[in-house]
BAKEBA-319235 format. One record per residue: residue number from 0; residue in three letters; x, y, z of N, C-alpha, C in turn. Coordinates in Angstrom, 2 decimals. Each point is the difference from the previous one (the first is absolute). Layout:
<atoms>
(atom NUM, 'ALA', (X, Y, Z), (X, Y, Z), (X, Y, Z))
...
</atoms>
This chain:
<atoms>
(atom 0, 'MET', (120.20, 96.59, 117.63), (1.04, 1.05, -0.15), (-0.79, 1.41, 0.79))
(atom 1, 'GLN', (0.41, 0.77, 1.20), (-0.44, 1.23, 0.38), (0.37, 1.07, -0.79))
(atom 2, 'VAL', (-0.26, 0.98, -0.16), (0.38, 1.26, -0.66), (-0.36, 1.12, 1.06))
(atom 3, 'ALA', (0.94, 0.72, 0.19), (-0.01, 1.27, 0.98), (-1.11, 1.03, -0.59))
(atom 4, 'LYS', (-0.72, 0.52, 0.77), (-0.84, 1.17, -0.48), (0.94, 1.39, -0.25))
(atom 5, 'PRO', (0.04, 0.58, -0.99), (0.65, 1.03, -0.08), (-0.43, 1.30, 0.56))
(atom 6, 'VAL', (-0.13, -0.05, 1.44), (-0.74, 0.88, 0.80), (0.87, 0.35, 1.29))
(atom 7, 'GLY', (0.05, 0.83, 0.67), (0.63, 0.22, 1.19), (1.57, 0.76, -0.07))
(atom 8, 'LEU', (0.43, -0.12, 0.95), (1.64, 0.50, -0.02), (0.98, -0.71, -1.16))
(atom 9, 'ASN', (-0.58, -1.21, -0.18), (0.87, -0.85, -1.17), (-0.52, 0.18, -1.37))
(atom 10, 'ALA', (-1.34, 0.85, -0.11), (-0.48, 0.16, -1.22), (0.96, 0.19, -1.29))
(atom 11, 'PRO', (0.81, 1.10, 0.32), (0.81, 0.55, -1.47), (1.13, -1.45, -0.35))
(atom 12, 'ALA', (0.41, -0.43, 0.96), (1.29, -1.07, -0.29), (-0.90, -1.05, -0.96))
(atom 13, 'ILE', (-1.29, -0.40, 0.82), (-0.64, -1.22, -0.82), (-0.40, 0.42, -1.27))
(atom 14, 'LYS', (-0.43, 1.08, -0.28), (-0.56, 0.66, -1.34), (1.43, -0.02, -0.83))
(atom 15, 'TYR', (0.92, 0.62, 0.39), (1.18, -0.14, -0.88), (0.63, -1.35, -0.19))
(atom 16, 'ASP', (-0.13, -0.98, 0.73), (0.44, -1.40, -0.16), (-1.00, -0.42, -1.15))
(atom 17, 'ILE', (-1.16, 0.25, -0.04), (-1.05, -0.70, -0.52), (0.43, 0.58, -1.67))
(atom 18, 'LEU', (0.22, 1.21, -0.03), (-0.03, 0.71, -1.35), (1.48, -0.62, -0.63))
(atom 19, 'SER', (0.81, -0.03, 0.98), (1.45, -0.39, -0.34), (-0.02, -1.26, -0.66))
(atom 20, 'ALA', (-0.71, -1.00, 0.75), (-0.31, -1.32, -0.56), (-0.34, 0.17, -1.29))
(atom 21, 'MET', (-1.16, 0.80, -0.18), (-1.09, -0.26, -1.52), (1.01, 0.72, -1.08))
(atom 22, 'THR', (0.86, 1.13, 0.48), (0.99, 0.65, -0.99), (0.94, -1.20, -0.57))
(atom 23, 'VAL', (0.77, -0.60, 1.01), (1.18, -0.89, -0.32), (-0.52, -1.38, -0.66))
(atom 24, 'HIS', (-1.28, -0.29, 0.08), (-0.56, -0.97, -0.65), (-0.25, 0.56, -1.57))
(atom 25, 'ALA', (-0.76, 0.89, -0.01), (-0.22, 0.79, -1.35), (1.45, -0.17, -0.94))
(atom 26, 'LEU', (0.86, 0.78, 0.62), (1.44, 0.10, -0.57), (0.48, -1.55, -0.67))
(atom 27, 'SER', (-0.20, -1.13, 0.74), (0.42, -1.02, -0.26), (-0.56, -0.73, -0.98))
(atom 28, 'GLY', (-1.26, 0.40, -0.32), (-0.57, -0.43, -1.28), (0.12, 0.84, -1.23))
(atom 29, 'ASP', (-0.97, -0.57, -0.94), (0.03, 0.30, -1.47), (-0.59, 1.49, 0.22))
(atom 30, 'LYS', (-0.28, 0.87, -1.21), (-0.69, 1.14, -0.37), (-1.32, -0.13, 0.73))
(atom 31, 'HIS', (-0.84, -0.89, -0.61), (-1.05, -0.37, 0.44), (-0.34, 0.26, 1.44))
(atom 32, 'ARG', (0.81, -1.03, 0.94), (-0.44, 0.27, 1.30), (0.54, 1.17, 0.71))
(atom 33, 'GLN', (0.88, 0.67, -0.69), (0.60, 1.36, 0.68), (-1.16, 1.08, -0.11))
(atom 34, 'ARG', (-0.76, -0.01, -1.27), (-1.05, 0.85, -0.18), (-0.91, -0.16, 0.95))
(atom 35, 'SER', (-0.64, -1.39, 0.04), (-1.07, -0.51, 0.77), (0.21, 0.45, 1.53))
(atom 36, 'ILE', (1.28, -0.23, 0.41), (0.04, 0.32, 1.35), (0.39, 1.79, 0.59))
(atom 37, 'LEU', (0.52, 0.39, -1.12), (0.00, 1.55, -0.10), (-1.24, 0.45, 0.11))
(atom 38, 'ARG', (-0.88, -0.38, -0.65), (-1.71, 0.43, -0.11), (-0.63, -0.19, 1.46))
(atom 39, 'ILE', (0.21, -1.06, 0.49), (-0.50, -0.46, 1.50), (0.74, 1.21, 1.10))
(atom 40, 'ILE', (1.21, -0.08, -0.34), (0.72, 1.10, 1.16), (-0.61, 1.17, -0.25))
(atom 41, 'ALA', (-0.22, 0.62, -1.44), (-0.65, 1.39, 0.05), (-1.08, 0.06, 0.77))
(atom 42, 'LEU', (-0.94, -0.90, -0.12), (-1.40, 0.08, 0.90), (0.19, 0.06, 1.25))
(atom 43, 'ILE', (0.94, -0.96, 0.57), (0.30, -0.07, 1.41), (0.64, 1.54, 0.52))
(atom 44, 'THR', (1.02, 0.38, -0.68), (0.47, 1.35, 0.60), (-0.91, 1.26, -0.50))
(atom 45, 'THR', (-1.10, -0.16, -0.50), (-0.73, 1.21, -0.60), (-1.53, -0.47, 0.94))
(atom 46, 'ARG', (-0.43, -0.86, 0.08), (-1.40, -0.36, 0.26), (-0.09, -1.08, 1.18))
(atom 47, 'TYR', (0.86, -0.75, 0.50), (-0.17, -0.95, 0.56), (-0.18, 0.47, 1.69))
(atom 48, 'ASN', (-0.78, -0.24, 0.85), (-0.42, 0.09, 1.39), (0.76, -1.37, 0.57))
(atom 49, 'TRP', (1.26, 0.14, 0.54), (0.61, -1.03, 0.64), (-0.87, -0.64, 1.15))
(atom 50, 'ARG', (-0.34, 0.84, 0.98), (-0.70, -0.03, 1.20), (-1.38, -0.85, 0.03))
(atom 51, 'ALA', (-0.87, 0.42, -1.52), (-0.99, -0.89, 0.00), (-0.12, -1.04, -1.12))
(atom 52, 'ASN', (1.33, -0.04, -0.58), (0.12, -0.80, -1.16), (-1.04, 0.08, -0.86))
(atom 53, 'GLU', (0.11, 1.23, -0.68), (-1.35, 0.00, -1.02), (0.74, 1.00, -1.07))
(atom 54, 'LEU', (-0.31, -0.59, -1.16), (0.38, 1.06, -1.20), (-1.38, 0.58, -0.91))
(atom 55, 'SER', (-0.13, 1.04, 0.53), (-1.67, 0.59, -0.67), (0.45, 0.66, -1.04))
(atom 56, 'ILE', (-0.22, -0.33, -1.32), (0.32, 0.70, -1.41), (-0.61, -0.69, -0.80))
(atom 57, 'GLY', (-0.54, 1.14, -1.18), (-0.77, -0.54, -1.08), (0.97, -0.20, -1.11))
(atom 58, 'ARG', (-0.63, -0.85, -1.02), (0.70, -0.52, -1.08), (0.52, 1.42, -1.04))
(atom 59, 'GLU', (-0.54, 0.84, 0.37), (0.04, 1.34, -1.11), (1.31, 0.78, 0.72))
(atom 60, 'GLU', (0.08, 0.00, 1.49), (1.08, 0.45, 0.57), (1.42, -0.78, 0.00))
(atom 61, 'ILE', (-0.09, -1.20, -0.08), (1.10, -0.83, -0.25), (0.41, 0.08, -1.35))
(atom 62, 'ALA', (-0.73, 0.06, -0.85), (0.51, 0.18, -1.46), (0.63, 1.27, 0.03))
(atom 63, 'ARG', (-0.31, 0.95, 0.53), (0.82, 1.29, -0.03), (1.26, -0.24, 0.79))
(atom 64, 'LEU', (0.06, -0.61, 1.30), (1.35, -0.09, 0.54), (0.74, -0.87, -0.74))
(atom 65, 'TRP', (-0.60, -0.94, -0.69), (1.30, -0.86, -0.67), (0.02, 0.49, -1.60))
(atom 66, 'SER', (-0.70, 0.92, -0.47), (-0.06, 0.62, -1.34), (0.01, -1.03, -1.06))
(atom 67, 'VAL', (-1.25, -0.60, 0.20), (-0.51, -1.12, -0.70), (-1.47, 0.07, -0.32))
(atom 68, 'ASN', (-0.83, -0.64, -0.88), (-1.50, -0.19, 0.06), (-0.50, -0.65, 0.97))
(atom 69, 'GLU', (-1.17, -0.07, -0.05), (-1.03, -0.66, 1.15), (0.32, -1.61, -0.53))
(atom 70, 'ARG', (0.16, -0.22, -1.13), (-0.28, -1.55, -0.36), (1.47, -0.46, 0.58))
(atom 71, 'THR', (1.02, 0.60, -0.12), (1.28, -0.30, 0.58), (-0.15, -0.50, 1.34))
(atom 72, 'VAL', (-0.59, 1.10, 0.62), (-0.14, 0.11, 1.83), (-0.87, -1.10, 0.08))
(atom 73, 'LYS', (-1.10, -0.43, -0.57), (-0.80, -1.35, 0.18), (0.85, -1.41, -0.18))
(atom 74, 'ARG', (0.76, 0.07, -1.03), (0.99, -1.19, -0.03), (1.01, -0.11, 0.98))
(atom 75, 'GLU', (0.84, 1.10, 0.39), (0.95, -0.04, 1.02), (-0.54, -0.03, 1.28))
(atom 76, 'MET', (-1.09, 0.26, 0.49), (-0.75, -0.36, 1.08), (-0.31, -1.37, 0.20))
(atom 77, 'SER', (-0.44, -0.66, -1.01), (-0.65, -1.26, -0.10), (1.38, -0.85, 0.10))
(atom 78, 'LYS', (1.19, 0.37, -0.36), (1.27, -0.71, 0.22), (0.40, -0.01, 1.42))
(atom 79, 'LEU', (-0.18, 1.24, 0.49), (0.47, 0.18, 1.37), (-0.99, -0.77, 0.97))
(atom 80, 'ARG', (-1.12, -0.31, -0.31), (-0.99, -0.65, 0.80), (0.31, -1.59, -0.26))
(atom 81, 'SER', (0.48, -0.45, -1.15), (0.35, -1.43, -0.18), (1.43, -0.17, 0.90))
(atom 82, 'MET', (0.87, 0.89, -0.11), (0.94, -0.16, 1.00), (-0.18, -0.24, 1.52))
(atom 83, 'GLY', (-0.84, 0.45, 0.24), (-0.52, -0.03, 1.47), (0.30, 1.36, 0.73))
(atom 84, 'TRP', (0.70, 0.86, -0.89), (0.52, 1.12, 0.87), (-1.06, 1.07, 0.43))
(atom 85, 'ILE', (-0.99, 0.13, -0.75), (-1.27, 0.78, 0.05), (-1.36, -0.50, -0.04))
(atom 86, 'ALA', (-0.74, 0.25, 0.72), (-1.35, -0.65, 0.01), (-1.11, 1.37, 0.04))
(atom 87, 'VAL', (-1.14, -0.09, -0.56), (-1.12, 0.69, 0.32), (-0.62, 0.05, 1.32))
(atom 88, 'LYS', (0.01, 0.98, 0.80), (-0.47, -0.08, 1.51), (-1.46, 0.42, -0.18))
(atom 89, 'ARG', (-0.62, 1.26, -0.70), (-1.18, 0.36, -0.30), (-0.15, 0.02, -1.39))
(atom 90, 'PRO', (-0.66, -0.30, -1.05), (-0.28, 0.22, -1.17), (-0.50, 1.23, -0.23))
(atom 91, 'ALA', (0.33, 0.65, -1.05), (-0.81, 1.40, -0.56), (-1.34, -0.06, 0.09))
(atom 92, 'ALA', (-0.81, 1.12, 0.25), (-1.19, 0.02, 0.09), (-0.19, 1.64, -0.64))
(atom 93, 'ARG', (-1.39, 0.13, 0.01), (-0.47, 1.19, -0.64), (0.78, 1.45, 0.63))
(atom 94, 'GLY', (0.72, 0.77, -0.58), (0.49, 1.08, 0.71), (1.08, -0.48, 1.03))
(atom 95, 'ARG', (0.63, -1.23, -0.05), (1.02, -0.43, 0.88), (0.98, -0.85, -0.56))
(atom 96, 'VAL', (1.25, 0.44, 0.08), (0.92, -0.89, -0.72), (0.32, -1.12, 0.97))
(atom 97, 'ALA', (0.45, -1.05, -0.52), (0.59, -1.39, 0.46), (1.12, 0.31, 1.15))
(atom 98, 'VAL', (-0.09, -0.88, 0.68), (0.99, -0.10, 1.29), (0.77, -1.13, 0.02))
(atom 99, 'TYR', (1.10, 0.01, -0.41), (1.00, -1.04, 0.32), (0.85, -0.43, 1.05))
(atom 100, 'GLU', (0.58, -1.12, 0.12), (0.68, -0.16, 1.45), (1.23, -0.83, -0.86))
(atom 101, 'LEU', (1.28, 0.32, 0.79), (1.31, -0.99, -0.52), (0.15, -1.13, 0.98))
(atom 102, 'ASP', (0.26, -0.92, -0.25), (0.53, -1.30, 0.62), (1.40, -0.08, 0.19))
(atom 103, 'LEU', (0.49, 0.80, 0.96), (1.40, 0.22, 0.43), (0.70, -1.28, 0.17))
(atom 104, 'LYS', (-0.54, -1.10, 0.57), (0.43, -1.38, 0.02), (0.38, -0.51, -1.20))
(atom 105, 'GLN', (-1.00, 0.04, -0.94), (0.53, -0.45, -1.51), (1.22, 0.80, -0.45))
(atom 106, 'VAL', (-0.23, 1.18, 0.06), (1.27, 0.67, -0.32), (1.20, -0.06, 0.34))
(atom 107, 'MET', (-0.07, -0.38, 1.35), (1.30, -0.50, 0.72), (0.53, -1.26, -0.35))
(atom 108, 'ILE', (-1.00, -1.04, -0.39), (0.51, -1.44, -0.21), (0.37, 0.17, -1.45))
(atom 109, 'ASP', (-0.37, 0.77, -1.12), (0.56, 0.28, -1.38), (1.16, 0.45, 0.30))
(atom 110, 'THR', (0.21, 0.79, 0.60), (1.29, 0.85, 0.10), (1.23, -0.55, 0.67))
(atom 111, 'SER', (-0.11, -0.94, 0.77), (0.91, -0.75, 0.87), (1.25, -0.34, -0.75))
(atom 112, 'GLU', (0.09, -0.51, -1.01), (1.12, -0.26, -0.78), (0.85, 0.94, -0.11))
(atom 113, 'VAL', (-0.35, 1.22, 0.01), (0.98, 1.46, -0.15), (0.44, 0.29, 1.31))
(atom 114, 'TRP', (-0.64, -0.17, 1.06), (0.63, 0.50, 1.18), (1.36, -0.11, 0.35))
(atom 115, 'PRO', (0.79, -1.07, -0.31), (1.34, 0.11, -0.08), (0.53, 0.89, -0.65))
(atom 116, 'THR', (-0.40, 0.49, -1.37), (0.78, 0.95, -0.67), (-0.48, 1.27, 0.56))
(atom 117, 'ILE', (-0.79, 0.43, 1.03), (-0.07, 1.11, 0.75), (0.89, -0.01, 1.19))
(atom 118, 'GLY', (0.41, -1.14, 0.54), (1.06, 0.18, 1.09), (-0.15, -1.17, 1.12))
(atom 119, 'ALA', (0.76, -0.41, 0.71), (0.05, -0.91, 0.89), (-0.87, 0.64, 1.16))
(atom 120, 'ASP', (-0.21, 1.33, 0.31), (-0.60, 0.70, 1.08), (-1.59, -0.16, -0.33))
(atom 121, 'PHE', (-0.22, 0.21, -1.44), (-1.32, -0.08, -0.31), (-0.64, -1.52, 0.18))
(atom 122, 'VAL', (0.81, -1.10, -0.41), (-0.35, -1.38, 0.09), (-0.35, -0.01, 1.42))
(atom 123, 'ALA', (1.04, 0.35, 1.08), (-0.18, -0.44, 1.23), (-1.60, 0.70, 0.81))
(atom 124, 'ARG', (-0.18, 1.32, -0.49), (-0.99, 0.79, 0.25), (-1.16, -0.67, -0.07))
(atom 125, 'MET', (-0.17, -0.67, -1.49), (-1.06, -0.68, -0.44), (-0.15, -1.48, 0.59))
(atom 126, 'SER', (0.95, -0.74, 0.34), (0.03, -1.16, 0.37), (0.24, -0.62, 1.39))
(atom 127, 'ASP', (0.53, 1.04, 0.82), (0.31, -0.49, 1.24), (-1.16, 0.72, 1.04))
(atom 128, 'SER', (-0.09, -0.91, 1.15), (-1.01, 0.25, 1.16), (0.07, 1.79, 0.30))
(atom 129, 'PRO', (-1.16, 0.42, 0.14), (0.00, 1.29, 0.55), (1.19, 0.49, 1.32))
(atom 130, 'GLU', (0.30, 1.13, 0.14), (0.91, 0.37, 1.21), (-1.10, 0.20, 0.98))
(atom 131, 'PRO', (0.65, -0.32, 1.47), (-0.70, 0.19, 0.93), (-0.66, 1.61, 0.15))
(atom 132, 'GLY', (-1.18, 0.28, 0.22), (-0.46, 1.43, 0.37), (-0.32, 0.69, -1.39))
(atom 133, 'THR', (-0.30, -0.91, -1.29), (-0.32, 0.65, -0.96), (-1.05, -0.82, -0.67))
(atom 134, 'ASN', (-0.83, 0.52, -0.81), (-1.03, -0.48, -0.70), (0.02, -0.63, -1.09))
(atom 135, 'VAL', (0.98, 0.16, -0.54), (0.44, -0.33, -1.38), (-0.12, -1.55, -0.24))
(atom 136, 'VAL', (-0.90, -0.35, -0.79), (0.00, -1.51, -0.27), (0.60, -0.30, -1.25))
(atom 137, 'PRO', (0.97, -1.18, -0.07), (0.69, 0.00, -1.22), (-0.78, -0.72, -1.33))
(atom 138, 'PHE', (0.45, 0.35, -1.15), (-0.65, -0.90, -1.10), (0.77, -1.16, -0.37))
(atom 139, 'LYS', (-0.64, -0.87, 0.95), (0.86, -1.31, -0.38), (-0.70, -0.99, -0.75))
(atom 140, 'VAL', (0.27, -0.60, -0.98), (-0.45, -0.70, -0.91), (0.11, -1.48, 0.51))
(atom 141, 'LYS', (-1.43, -0.63, 0.23), (0.05, -1.30, 0.46), (-0.07, -1.01, -1.31))
(atom 142, 'PRO', (0.34, -1.17, 0.25), (0.27, -1.06, -1.24), (-1.39, -0.34, -0.35))
(atom 143, 'PRO', (-0.46, -0.18, -1.37), (-1.18, -0.21, -0.35), (-0.22, -1.50, 0.22))
(atom 144, 'ALA', (-1.26, -0.71, -0.11), (-0.33, -1.26, 0.32), (0.47, -0.86, -0.95))
(atom 145, 'PRO', (0.36, -1.13, 0.43), (0.73, -1.02, -1.00), (-1.21, -0.39, -1.07))
(atom 146, 'GLU', (0.50, 0.04, -1.51), (-0.65, -0.22, -1.03), (-0.36, -1.38, -0.11))
(atom 147, 'GLU', (-1.03, -0.65, -0.40), (-0.39, -1.50, -0.30), (0.72, -0.19, -1.39))
(atom 148, 'SER', (-0.62, 0.90, -0.89), (0.69, 0.00, -1.52), (0.26, 1.13, -0.45))
(atom 149, 'ASP', (1.03, 0.30, -0.93), (0.30, 1.28, -0.53), (-0.98, 0.07, -1.00))
(atom 150, 'GLY', (-0.77, -0.89, -0.48), (-0.78, 0.01, -1.25), (-1.35, 0.48, 0.41))
(atom 151, 'ASP', (-0.30, -0.21, 1.08), (-1.61, 0.28, 0.43), (-0.05, 1.47, 0.58))
(atom 152, 'ILE', (-0.65, 0.57, -0.96), (-0.21, 1.62, 0.42), (-0.69, 0.25, 1.27))
(atom 153, 'TRP', (-1.16, -0.63, 0.38), (-0.39, 0.47, 1.22), (0.95, -0.35, 1.11))
(atom 154, 'THR', (0.84, -1.18, -0.07), (0.78, -0.12, 1.13), (1.29, 1.01, -0.14))
(atom 155, 'GLN', (0.18, 0.51, -1.07), (0.81, 1.13, 0.01), (-0.37, 1.27, 0.63))
(atom 156, 'VAL', (-1.28, 0.35, -0.38), (-0.66, 1.34, 0.50), (-0.06, -0.24, 1.62))
(atom 157, 'GLN', (-0.37, -1.28, 0.55), (-0.31, -0.22, 1.22), (1.52, 0.22, 0.72))
(atom 158, 'ALA', (1.13, -0.18, -0.53), (1.31, 0.15, 0.30), (0.30, 1.63, 0.18))
(atom 159, 'ILE', (-0.29, 0.69, -0.95), (-0.17, 1.24, -0.05), (-0.83, 0.93, 1.32))
(atom 160, 'LEU', (-0.97, -0.60, -0.10), (-1.00, 0.72, 1.44), (0.93, -0.50, 0.96))
(atom 161, 'HIS', (0.25, -1.22, 0.43), (0.67, -0.31, 1.31), (1.34, 0.67, 0.10))
(atom 162, 'GLY', (0.67, 0.12, -0.87), (1.45, 0.85, 0.31), (-0.22, 1.52, -0.05))
(atom 163, 'ARG', (-0.87, 0.28, -0.23), (-0.58, 1.59, 0.30), (-0.63, 0.15, 1.53))
(atom 164, 'ASP', (-0.72, -0.78, 0.50), (-0.70, -0.04, 1.16), (-0.47, -1.14, 0.71))
(atom 165, 'PRO', (0.80, -0.93, 0.48), (-0.40, -1.16, 0.45), (-1.20, -0.26, 0.80))
(atom 166, 'GLU', (-0.04, 1.05, 0.78), (-1.31, 0.17, 0.94), (-1.19, 0.03, -0.81))
(atom 167, 'LEU', (-0.20, 0.90, -0.76), (-1.21, 0.27, -0.88), (0.15, -1.29, -1.05))
(atom 168, 'TRP', (0.78, -0.30, -0.42), (-0.48, -1.19, -0.81), (-0.47, -1.28, 0.94))
(atom 169, 'ALA', (0.76, -0.22, 0.92), (-0.83, -0.99, 0.93), (-1.37, 0.35, 0.41))
(atom 170, 'SER', (-0.26, 1.12, 0.37), (-1.46, 0.43, 0.29), (-1.06, 0.07, -1.12))
(atom 171, 'TRP', (0.26, 0.35, -1.40), (-0.83, 0.23, -0.80), (0.32, -0.73, -1.45))
(atom 172, 'PHE', (1.25, -0.24, -0.43), (0.34, -0.48, -1.19), (-0.02, -1.45, -0.32))
(atom 173, 'ARG', (0.66, -0.43, 1.31), (0.34, -1.64, 0.01), (-1.01, -1.01, -0.36))
(atom 174, 'HIS', (-1.15, 0.28, 0.18), (-1.15, -0.76, -0.09), (-0.83, 0.14, -1.26))
(atom 175, 'LEU', (0.45, 1.06, -0.62), (-0.52, 0.20, -1.60), (0.46, -1.20, -0.78))
(atom 176, 'ILE', (-1.19, -0.13, -1.10), (0.27, -1.02, -0.95), (-0.25, 0.57, -1.46))
(atom 177, 'GLU', (0.90, -0.09, -0.59), (-0.01, 0.47, -1.66), (-1.15, -1.04, -0.76))
(atom 178, 'ALA', (-1.15, 0.60, -0.30), (-0.90, -0.76, -0.68), (0.13, 0.02, -1.34))
(atom 179, 'GLU', (0.52, 1.15, -0.90), (-0.23, -0.19, -1.15), (0.89, 1.26, -0.57))
(atom 180, 'ARG', (0.89, -0.16, -1.00), (0.54, 0.91, -0.36), (-0.02, 0.05, -1.99))
(atom 181, 'ALA', (-0.55, 1.32, -0.37), (-0.49, -0.20, -1.35), (-0.22, 1.54, -0.39))
(atom 182, 'GLY', (0.46, 0.31, -1.17), (-0.49, 1.18, -0.47), (0.31, 1.48, 0.71))
(atom 183, 'GLY', (1.15, -0.17, 0.55), (0.69, 1.10, 0.52), (-0.52, 0.04, 1.46))
(atom 184, 'ALA', (-0.89, -0.84, 0.49), (-0.59, 0.10, 1.31), (0.35, -1.22, 0.69))
(atom 185, 'VAL', (-0.03, -0.01, 1.44), (0.17, -1.10, 0.62), (-1.01, 0.11, 1.24))
(atom 186, 'THR', (-0.55, -1.13, 0.31), (-1.06, -0.08, 1.16), (0.47, -0.88, 1.11))
(atom 187, 'LEU', (0.19, 0.63, 1.27), (0.31, -0.67, 0.92), (-0.89, -0.24, 1.24))
(atom 188, 'VAL', (-0.10, -1.23, 0.48), (-1.31, -0.04, 1.14), (0.51, -0.06, 1.25))
(atom 189, 'ALA', (-0.76, 0.65, 0.73), (0.37, 0.04, 1.41), (-0.85, -1.01, 1.03))
(atom 190, 'PRO', (0.33, -0.25, 1.15), (-0.94, -1.01, 0.79), (-1.38, 0.50, 0.15))
(atom 191, 'SER', (-0.27, 1.31, 0.28), (-1.02, 0.54, 0.40), (-0.45, 1.49, -0.60))
(atom 192, 'ARG', (-1.15, 0.04, -0.17), (-0.48, 1.52, -0.64), (0.73, 1.00, 0.65))
(atom 193, 'PHE', (0.05, 0.23, 1.39), (0.61, 1.02, 0.63), (1.33, 0.07, -0.25))
(atom 194, 'GLU', (0.63, -1.13, -0.26), (1.45, 0.20, -0.36), (0.32, 0.46, -1.58))
(atom 195, 'ALA', (-1.01, -0.50, -0.59), (0.15, 0.30, -1.62), (-0.33, 1.61, -0.33))
(atom 196, 'ASP', (-0.96, 0.49, 1.00), (-0.36, 1.33, -0.20), (1.27, 0.87, 0.53))
(atom 197, 'TYR', (0.61, -0.17, 1.11), (0.75, 0.72, 0.83), (1.39, -0.06, -0.98))
(atom 198, 'ILE', (0.60, -1.38, -0.64), (0.81, 0.23, -0.46), (0.04, 0.93, -1.48))
(atom 199, 'HIS', (-1.21, -0.27, -0.72), (-0.38, 0.72, -1.07), (0.12, 1.74, 0.35))
(atom 200, 'ARG', (-0.68, 0.21, 0.93), (0.01, 1.30, 0.46), (1.49, 0.89, 0.60))
(atom 201, 'ASN', (0.87, -0.78, 0.52), (1.11, 0.36, 0.47), (1.51, -0.31, -0.72))
(atom 202, 'TRP', (-0.13, -1.51, -0.61), (1.20, -0.23, -0.54), (0.03, -0.67, -1.20))
(atom 203, 'SER', (-1.08, 0.47, -1.07), (-0.15, -0.43, -1.07), (1.22, 0.46, -1.11))
(atom 204, 'GLU', (0.42, 1.32, 0.38), (0.95, 0.59, -0.66), (1.45, -0.72, 0.20))
(atom 205, 'ARG', (0.24, -0.57, 1.32), (1.12, -0.49, 0.15), (0.12, -1.25, -0.68))
(atom 206, 'LEU', (-1.02, -0.95, -0.09), (-0.01, -1.01, -0.71), (0.19, 0.11, -1.26))
(atom 207, 'LEU', (-0.66, 1.08, -0.78), (0.44, 0.27, -1.24), (1.47, 0.31, -0.29))
(atom 208, 'ALA', (0.59, 0.89, 0.86), (1.08, 0.30, -0.08), (1.14, -1.31, -0.01))
(atom 209, 'ALA', (-0.20, -0.95, 0.80), (0.55, -1.17, 0.32), (0.06, -0.87, -1.43))
(atom 210, 'TYR', (-1.27, -0.17, -0.49), (-0.20, -0.91, -1.04), (0.74, 0.90, -1.30))
(atom 211, 'SER', (-0.17, 1.49, -0.20), (0.78, 0.64, -0.96), (1.43, -0.23, -0.06))
(atom 212, 'ARG', (0.88, -0.41, 1.12), (1.14, -0.40, 0.04), (0.38, -1.31, -0.74))
(atom 213, 'ILE', (-1.12, -0.84, -0.01), (0.10, -1.65, -0.40), (-0.63, 0.23, -1.38))
(atom 214, 'ALA', (-0.98, 0.33, -0.01), (-0.78, 0.11, -1.53), (-0.67, 1.16, -0.16))
(atom 215, 'PRO', (0.77, 0.84, -0.57), (-0.35, 1.23, -0.41), (-1.46, 0.24, -0.97))
(atom 216, 'GLU', (-0.30, -1.20, -0.45), (-1.41, -0.10, -0.96), (-0.92, 0.24, 1.08))
(atom 217, 'ILE', (0.09, -0.57, 1.38), (-1.21, 0.27, 0.58), (-0.24, 1.46, 0.61))
(atom 218, 'ARG', (-1.13, 0.59, -0.31), (-0.50, 1.33, 0.38), (-1.20, 0.24, 0.75))
(atom 219, 'LYS', (-0.55, -1.11, 0.47), (-1.31, 0.11, 0.95), (0.07, -1.18, 0.95))
(atom 220, 'VAL', (0.03, 0.06, 1.32), (-0.15, -1.00, 1.03), (-1.42, 0.06, 0.44))
(atom 221, 'ARG', (-0.69, -1.14, -0.05), (-1.25, -0.19, 0.82), (-0.10, -1.03, 1.07))
(atom 222, 'ILE', (-0.78, 0.63, 1.14), (0.01, -0.79, 1.04), (-1.04, -0.61, 0.33))
(atom 223, 'GLU', (-0.43, -1.32, -0.12), (-1.49, -0.53, 0.36), (0.27, -0.77, 1.36))
(atom 224, 'SER', (-1.16, -0.45, 0.56), (-0.03, -0.99, 1.01), (-0.32, -1.39, -0.21))
(atom 225, 'SER', (0.51, -0.92, 0.73), (-0.30, -1.48, -0.16), (-1.82, -0.09, 0.33))
(atom 226, 'GLY', (-0.37, 0.82, 0.50), (-1.39, -0.28, 0.30), (-0.86, 0.41, -1.11))
</atoms>
């Protein structure tokens, strides 16, 4: 699935569509979902840089915006990361707050069930081919990879990764092997040290988010090489 970047002439419409999908998705759920999504919308509308896909904000400021304490912020941000909606782009350092990024692709996948509620025109914009002369890329959800066994956690995780981005899955995740799962951690083995280091650096949070959907007890993903 490709997601149009909210920049250029079509930026306002794309932003409204993303926020509309998030809002209606929140309203279709219970109070806990509504509160979580309202909180992330507050961060988007007050501090998010759409062009750079960066949310640069400290825990203290988030607590003030949400009218909560920092412990609640820590718990809520962890929840949003496990959903795959938000990831740490650059961790906090001395004198510098953390920078987060939003995974708009995951947001649109998770909200796709409410698109018909918004309207047929919304579904058409999200699903149809782009019109000639435009640079709008549709939010088209591709089917997940076939599952070999409903009871096999790693197979289900692979299906989630494939469904989100088949090309990325084929390039980096397809040849991973689950070596161990215990004590809230899972160890995956890549064919080479280069692949292990690259996946750990760039995709470990995506792997953890996929695991969290199937096995919430998993809180850490380790990537090792077969060598």
